[in-house]
N, C-alpha and C positions, 0 to 999 in steps of 0.2 A: 504494500500500499504506499501511497505518497507519505513523506515524512521529512523531518529535518533533524539536524543534530547541532548542539552547541559545544564548541571546544574552548576551554580556558587555557591560555598559555602564559606562564610566568616569564616575563621579560626582565632583563637586567635593569636596575633602577639607576637613577643619576648618581647615587652614592657608590655604585660599583664601577664607576665609570673610568676608566682610562681607555675604554674600548668602545667602539661604535657598534657593539653587538645588537643592542636593541633596535637601532635604526636599520641595521642591515637585515634583521629578521623581518621587520615590517615591510621592507622593500621586496623581500622574497615572497611574502604572503600576497602582495599586490601584483606580483609578476604572473603573466599569463601562462598556465601550465600547458604541456603538450603530452598528456597521458590519457589512455582510455578511461572512460567512466568519470572523469572529473572535468567538468567544464566551468570555467571561471564565469562568475555572474557579476555584472557591473552593479554599482550601488543603486542605480535607478531601477529598482524592482517594481513590479506592478502594484505592490502594496497589499494590505490584507483584504480578505473577502468582504464584500458588502454585507450588510445586515441581512438582506433577503437571500444571500447565498449561504449564510451560516447554518449549521445543523440546528434543527429545532430543539429548543430546551424545554424539557418537561414542565418547568415551573412557569414558563411564559404563556402556556395555554391552559392553565388550571384555574382560570377565574370562574366567576359565577355563571357566565354564559354557557358553561358546559352542562348545566344541570337539566333535569326533566326528562331523561330517557331511560326507561326501565326495561328489564328482561321479562319475557312471557312468564318465566318462573324464576323470580329473584333468588329463592333459596337454592335452586339447582345451579344457578349461575355461580354463586359463591362456593357451593360444594365442589363444582367442577374445578375451579381455580385451586381450591384447597387440595383436592385429590392430585392435580398435576404438580403442585408444589411438594407434597409429601412423596410422590413418586421420584422426583428429581433428587431429593435428599437420600432416598433409599438407593438410587442409582449411582450416587456419587463415587463409590469405590470402583465400580466398573468403568465409569467414564474417566476417572483418574487413571486407572490402569491403561485404558486406550491412549490417553494423552501422554502417558509417560513413554509410550512408543511412537505416537503420531504427532507429538507436539512438545510443549514445555512442562507438562505434568500438572497444570493448575485448572484445567477446564472444569473438572468435576467440582472442585472447591468453589470456583467462581459461580457455577450454576447453583450450588448448595447455598451459598451466601445470598444469592438473589431469591431463592425459594424461601429461605428462612425470613428474609425481610418481607416477603409477600404474606406470609403466614402471620407475621406480626401486625401487618396492616389490616388483615381480616379480623384478628382478635380485637384490635382497637376500634373497629367499625368504620375504617376509612375505605374499605372495599365492600361494596354492597350491590345487590341486584336491582336496586331502586334508581341508581344513577350510574349508568354504564360508562359513559365517556369519562366521568371523573374517576371512576374506579380504574379504568384503563390507564389514565394519566398517573394515578398513584403507583401503578406497576412500573410505568416508565421512570418515575422518580426513584423507585427502588433500584432499578437496573442502573441508573446513572450514579447513584450514590453508594450502593452497597456492593455491586458486582465488580466494577473496575475493569481495566483491560479493554481490548477490542470487543469482546462479547458484550460487556456492559454497554458500550457505546452503541453497538448495532441494535441490541434489544431496546435500548432507550429510544432510539430514533424510530424504530418499527412501531413501538406501542404509542409513541407520540403521534406518529402518522395515522395509526389506527383510531385513536381517539378523535383526531381531526376529521377523519373520514366518516366516522359515525355521526359526528355532529353535523357534518355537511349533508349526509344522505338520509337522516332520520327526521321524522316530524316531532316537533317539540310536544311533550306530554303524551307521547305515544310509545308503544313497545318497539324494541329493536328487533326487526324481523330477520329471518335468514337472508332475504334479498339485500337488506341493508348491510348485513355482515359481509356479504360477498363483495359488494361495491367498496366497502371500507377496507376490507383486506387487500383488494387490488390497489387502492390508493396508497395504503401503507407500504406495500411492496415497491411501488413506484418511488415513494419517498426514500425508502432504504437504498434503492438503486442509484439515487443521486449522491450517495456517500460511500459506495463501495464498487469496485470494478468486478467483483466476483459475479459470475453468471453460470447457471447450470450448463453442462456438467463441470463443476469446479472442485469437488471434494470439500465443500464448506457447508455451513448451515443453510445457505440459500437453496441448496439442492432439494431437501425435503420441504422447505418452506414454500418455494414456488410451486412444486408438485402439488402440495395441499391446496394452495389458493387457486390454482388454475383448475384442478379437478373439482373443487367445491363449486366454482362458478359454472363449469361445463356440465355438471351432473345434476343440475337443479337443486343445489345445496344438499347433496347427499353426503353427510359427514362421514359415515363409515367408509364410503368409497374414497373420499379425499384423504382420510387418515391412512388407508391402505396404500395409496399412491405415495404418500410422504414416507411411510415405513419402507417401501421398495426403493425409494430414491435414496434414503439414508443407508440402507443395506448395500446399495449399488456403489456407494462411495468406497467400498473395499477394493474395487477394481479400477478406480479412477486415478489418473495422474493429477496431482494437486496443481491448480493454476492460481491459487491464492490461499491466504490463511496460514495457519500454523504448519500444516503438512507440506507446504511448498519449500520448507527448509530441511525436510527429512528425506533421506534416501528413498526414492519411489519403490525400488525393487524390494526393499525390506518390508514396506507397508503391504505390498501385494502378496508377498510370501507369507506373512503372518495373518493376512486377511483382516486387517484392522480397519474398521470404518472410521470416518472422520468423527471425533468426539463431539464437536459442535453440532454436526448433523444428527448425531444420536440423541443429544439432548433435546433437539426440536422433536424428534420422534417420540421420546418419552413424554414430553409435554402433551403432544396432540393425542396420543393414545390414552392418556388418563384424564384429559380435560373434561370429557363428558361422562366419566365414570360415576 
């Protein structure tokens, strides 16, 4: 993924001076290099992203205007989220094992931290079936604050986009229907794709996520069929070459030999399989 690094360099001070070392080093830093993979950038950079280009912040869309949208069965809505969170916590050792081979070993713990944060919000009454967009925004905030890492950012962006999509497609003071969910999920995926280059098949969490969202819309909101498609996509990551994410830094032959699926994709599978339990 795109990124940047900051290097701190200790230069000789004026008190160490009988030597022009500091000035000399600075002239070298400004010299145009002729090496592969390192292109000198002039001081006149394009500048920071504009506000409209920046990733959506969960707390920026959590105002009072999100209220008024309920689930057909509010209790089942909360129970489903609770079931998915508990399943993630239970799956942590296995996802951690996968990530110790296919990544840096922290995916299971990251998802567990997010799940525990969601359960705490359910306990405090911040996640309810009476106010779906606000509940989804609460989950986005948990992802942003409790999970950390790339997974936390991606989950936060996706759930922020999902809340916005629900708000845009549902009628105020009405129930959130499966048709509304389908439109909101599509808009959330589009929002997520604005901030990651990963596209299926990529051996990342977007593989099962896109499979679920597309199948859900194409099958007239058949949740079981959509979950099956997501599970198949997650399992299929065992055979894929990584194009992005944690596995892109791991030897591909080893992953295929050991038949290790992408841990992030497996986390999405666990969530979806238990969300309606």
